Structure formats: C-alpha cells, structure tokens
C-alpha positions in Angstrom: 20.7 3.1 41.0 19.3 6.6 41.5 18.9 7.1 37.7 17.1 3.7 37.4 14.8 4.7 40.3 14.0 8.1 38.6 13.2 6.3 35.4 11.1 3.4 36.7 10.1 4.4 40.2 6.5 5.5 40.9 7.6 9.0 41.8 9.9 9.3 38.7 9.5 9.4 35.0 6.6 7.0 34.4 4.9 8.0 37.7 4.5 11.6 36.5 1.0 12.4 35.0 2.3 15.0 32.5 4.9 12.5 31.3 2.2 9.8 30.9 0.0 12.2 28.9 3.0 13.2 26.8 3.9 9.6 26.1 0.3 8.7 25.0 -0.2 11.7 22.8 3.4 11.5 21.4 2.9 7.8 20.6 -0.3 8.7 18.7 1.6 11.4 16.7 4.5 9.1 15.9 2.3 6.3 14.6 -0.1 8.3 12.5 2.9 10.2 11.0 4.6 7.0 10.1 1.5 5.7 8.3 0.3 8.8 6.4 3.8 10.2 6.0 4.8 7.4 3.7 2.0 8.3 1.2 2.8 12.0 1.6 6.5 11.5 0.7 5.8 9.1 -2.1 3.2 11.5 -3.7 5.6 14.4 -3.5 3.4 16.2 -1.0 6.0 17.2 1.5 5.3 20.8 0.9 1.6 20.2 1.3 2.3 18.5 4.6 4.4 21.4 5.8 1.7 23.9 4.7 -1.1 22.0 6.5 0.9 21.9 9.7 1.7 25.6 9.5 -1.8 26.7 8.6 -3.2 24.5 11.4 -1.6 27.0 13.8 -4.5 29.4 13.0 -6.9 26.8 14.3 -4.8 26.4 17.4 -4.8 30.1 18.0 -8.6 30.3 17.4 -9.2 27.5 19.9 -7.4 29.5 22.6 -9.5 32.6 21.7 -12.8 30.7 21.6 -12.1 28.4 24.5 -12.6 25.1 22.5 -10.4 22.0 22.3 -7.0 22.8 20.6 -7.2 19.5 18.8 -10.5 20.6 17.2 -9.0 23.9 16.2 -5.9 22.3 14.6 -8.1 19.8 12.8 -10.7 22.3 11.5 -8.1 24.6 10.0 -6.1 21.8 8.5 -9.2 20.5 6.8 -10.1 23.9 5.4 -6.6 24.2 4.1 -6.7 20.7 2.6 -9.9 21.6 0.6 -8.4 24.8 -0.6 -5.1 23.2 -1.7 -6.7 20.4 -3.5 -9.3 22.4 -5.5 -7.1 25.4 -6.3 -4.4 23.3 -8.0 -4.8 19.6 -8.8 -3.7 19.0 -12.3 0.0 19.8 -12.4 2.7 19.8 -9.8 3.4 23.5 -10.5 -0.3 24.4 -10.0 -0.4 22.3 -6.8 2.6 24.0 -5.3 1.3 27.4 -6.2 -2.1 26.7 -4.6 -0.2 25.3 -1.5 1.9 28.4 -1.2 -1.2 30.7 -1.5 -3.1 28.8 1.2 0.0 28.7 3.4 0.5 32.5 3.2 -3.2 33.2 3.9 -3.2 30.7 6.8 -0.1 32.2 8.4 -1.5 35.7 8.1 -4.7 34.5 9.9 -2.6 32.8 12.5 -0.7 36.0 13.2 -4.0 37.9 13.7 -5.5 35.3 16.0 -2.3 35.0 18.1 -2.3 38.8 18.5 -5.9 38.7 19.7 -5.0 35.8 22.1 -2.4 38.0 23.7 -4.3 41.3 23.7 -7.9 40.2 24.6 -7.4 37.2 26.8 -5.3 36.2 29.8 -3.6 33.5 27.9 0.2 33.6 28.3 2.7 31.9 26.0 0.0 31.3 23.4 2.4 31.7 20.4 5.0 29.3 21.8 2.4 26.7 22.8 0.7 26.8 19.4 3.7 27.0 17.2 6.2 24.9 19.1 4.2 22.8 21.4 4.2 22.2 25.2 3.9 18.4 25.5 4.2 18.4 29.3 1.3 20.9 29.5 -1.2 18.8 27.5 -4.4 18.4 29.5 -5.3 14.8 30.4 -8.7 15.4 28.9 -7.2 15.5 25.4 -5.9 11.9 25.5 -9.3 10.5 24.5 -9.7 12.9 21.5 -6.1 12.2 20.4 -6.7 8.5 20.5 -9.9 8.8 18.5 -8.3 11.0 15.9 -5.4 8.5 15.5 -7.9 5.7 15.2 -9.7 7.6 12.4 -6.3 8.0 10.6 -5.7 4.3 10.7 -9.3 3.5 9.6 -9.1 5.8 6.6 -5.6 4.8 5.6 -6.6 1.1 5.8 -9.6 1.7 3.6 -7.7 3.7 1.1 -4.4 2.0 1.3 -4.1 0.5 -2.2 -5.7 3.5 -4.1 -3.5 6.0 -2.2 -0.4 3.9 -2.9 -1.1 3.4 -6.6 -2.0 7.1 -7.0 1.2 8.1 -5.3 3.5 6.1 -7.4 1.7 6.1 -10.8 -1.3 8.4 -11.2 -1.8 7.5 -14.8 -2.1 3.8 -14.0 -4.5 4.7 -11.2 -6.7 6.7 -13.6 -6.6 3.8 -16.1 -7.9 1.5 -13.4 -10.8 3.8 -12.6 -9.3 5.5 -9.6 -9.8 9.3 -9.5 -6.5 10.8 -8.5 -8.3 14.0 -7.6 -10.7 12.5 -5.0 -8.0 10.2 -3.7 -5.7 13.2 -3.3 -8.4 15.0 -1.4 -9.1 12.1 0.9 -5.4 11.7 1.5 -5.1 15.4 2.4 -8.0 15.1 4.8 -6.4 12.1 6.4 -3.1 14.0 6.6 -5.1 16.8 8.2 -6.1 14.5 11.0 -2.4 13.4 11.5 -1.3 17.1 11.4 -3.8 17.9 14.2 -2.4 15.2 16.5 1.2 16.1 15.7 0.5 19.8 16.2 -1.0 19.0 19.6 2.2 17.1 20.5 5.1 19.2 19.2 3.5 22.3 17.8 2.2 23.4 14.4 5.5 24.6 13.0 7.5 21.5 14.1 4.9 19.0 13.1 6.3 18.7 9.6 9.5 17.1 11.0 7.5 14.2 12.5 5.3 13.9 9.5 8.0 13.8 6.9 11.3 12.9 8.6 10.7 9.3 9.7 8.8 8.4 6.5 11.5 9.9 4.3 14.2 8.0 6.2 12.3 4.7 6.2 11.6 4.9 2.4 15.4 5.2 1.8 15.9 1.9 3.8 13.0 -0.1 2.6 12.0 -2.2 -0.4 8.3 -2.7 0.5 5.5 -0.2 1.6 4.7 -2.2 4.7 8.4 -2.3 5.6 8.7 1.5 5.2 5.7 2.0 7.5 7.3 -0.3 10.1 10.6 1.5 10.1 9.0 4.9 10.1 7.0 3.9 13.2 10.2 2.7 14.9 12.1 5.9 14.0 9.1 8.1 15.0 8.5 6.3 18.3 12.2 6.4 19.2 12.4 10.1 18.5 9.3 10.9 20.5 10.0 8.7 23.5 13.7 9.7 23.5 12.7 13.4 23.2 10.3 13.2 26.1 12.9 11.4 28.3 15.7 13.8 27.4 13.4 16.9 28.1 12.5 15.3 31.5 16.1 14.7 32.3 17.3 18.1 31.1 15.7 19.6 34.2 18.6 18.0 36.2 21.2 18.6 33.5 20.6 22.4 33.5 19.9 23.1 37.2 16.1 23.2 37.0 15.7 24.7 33.5 14.2 22.0 31.3 14.5 22.3 27.6 11.5 21.9 25.3 10.4 18.4 24.3 9.9 19.4 20.7 13.5 20.5 20.4 14.8 17.0 21.3 12.2 15.3 19.2 13.0 17.2 16.0 16.7 16.9 16.6 16.5 13.2 16.9 14.3 12.9 13.8 17.0 15.0 11.9 19.8 12.7 13.1 17.9 9.6 12.2 17.3 10.9 8.7 21.0 11.7 8.3 21.9 8.1 9.4 19.4 6.7 7.0 20.9 8.7 4.1 24.4 7.5 5.0 23.3 3.8 5.4 21.4 3.9 2.1 24.5 5.3 0.3 26.9 2.8 2.0 24.7 -0.2 1.3 23.8 0.9 -2.2 20.1 1.1 -1.4 19.8 4.7 -2.8 21.2 3.6 -6.1 18.9 0.6 -6.6 15.6 1.1 -8.3 12.5 0.3 -6.3 11.1 -3.2 -7.3 8.0 -3.6 -9.4 6.1 -4.5 -6.2 5.9 -0.8 -5.2 3.9 0.4 -8.2 1.7 -2.7 -8.1 0.7 -1.7 -4.6 1.5 -5.0 -2.9 2.7 -4.9 0.7 
C-alpha cells in the first residue's frame, strides 16, 4: 500500500514537480527519437546521429557560459554540425563518414574548451556532468514549452518529408530517378535530426542521446515489416525506457539510502536491454532472416 501511495499519491511520484517536468521532456525525447530514428537507421546514419549528439554538447556548454536556453544551445550547435557534415561529404558513404568524423572531432574540442570556461569563469557547478550526461530532475519548468515546440517541429517536418526521406533512405538511386534530390533531403533529414538531438540532449545529456535516438528505432526495425509499424514499436520502446528510467531513478533514492542514481543511466540500460531482446526475438522468429517486403522501398506505410 505504501508503494502505491508513493507512486500515485499527490505527495509521491506524480505529485513531484521535477518528476512531472522530467516525464514531459522525456516523453518528447522518446517520441521524436522514434520518428526520426527510423529514417536515421535506415539511411545508415547512426554515426551521424552519434556525432550530432556529441557535438551538440558544445552548444550546451556555450548556453551555460552565455546564460541562454540550453535547448537553444544544443539545437544551434547540432544544426551547424549538420550543415558541415552534409556539405563536406555527401556523395559516398566513405566521404560522409570522413566528414562526420572531422566535424565530431572539432565539435568535441570546442566542447572541451567551453566546459573549461564554464568551470573557470562562472559559478556553474557540475556543468560537464549536466551537459554530457543530463540531469533530468533538474530541468527547469520553463523549458517544457520550448521542448514541446521543438518536438512539434520534428513531427511537422517528418510528416512533410515522410515519403521522400523514406525513399531516399532505402533506395537513393530510385529517389533521384523520381526527381528527389538525395542531397537536399539528406540535409533536411539532418536538420530534423538536429531538433530531435536537442530534445534528447536536454533530457539525458549529449553523450547518451545517441542511445535514445538509435536504440529503440534499431530494435523496432528488426521486429517490423512496415515503416509505420516500426515507428509505433520504437515509440513504445522509447517511452517504456524513459518512463521506466525516471521511475527507477526516483525509487533508487530509497534503494540506496538517500543516494539516487542518474535517470540517464537507467534509461540507457533499459534501451540496451530492449535492443538485446529485439535481436533475440528476431532470430528466434526468423524475422532477421526474412527480406523486407517490397512495400518498404515503395514507401508505403
């Protein structure tokens, strides 16, 4: 009875304002990751997603130094990185990975400098941990609105570009034959990914955002036969990991005598476990050995 009261009572889990804020921002991160993550995995852009997330840490560090919204900082740096990655290497996978690695290295170097300045020139404490690994229970209530707007922008852009992005991801040559520019669609996809990265970085930190962007989508694609089905299961996996991670971090305060563990640790661990389960299920059921149906490259939901 006490556990139920702590979970549902006004003074317990849902009655806590930091928990409420974490649930809203975490839900936004899980949903936008499920949507744009599917296109990212299908296009083979997992490394690009990882790079955007890591480079966005420079924006988070800059926001602390300049006193602006961290969401704006994460987003601004992610978009700068997206432009650099797309225009430095767009023709071949090898060139794209090379450009991504160069941008990633430059971004992390800038992040190291800005975090150093945060620590030495401001009164900010725990800047590196907050930017890199997140502090979901410390997210200000004022960031809920911007997180919701950024998430809405991701859904709007993904809805408008759904078929071109899907066709470009699974068959760039067919997309080009139909008059779709893979280069411009790739850039728009990276910009949309940058929005999702900013929301995820705000929730669980820049370094760990990759897990939420790639893990649920990768697991869902292994279990699905349709794009819409993959997005649905990625949303379920992402939401379960985020909500479960928030609850476990909240409860860990009582498990470890007043020393709560980070939310991001639980979220990433759950994502990893879900992915392992998806791999096992796909192998046992034979889904991993079956070719995807023609309906995938024809971009039908």
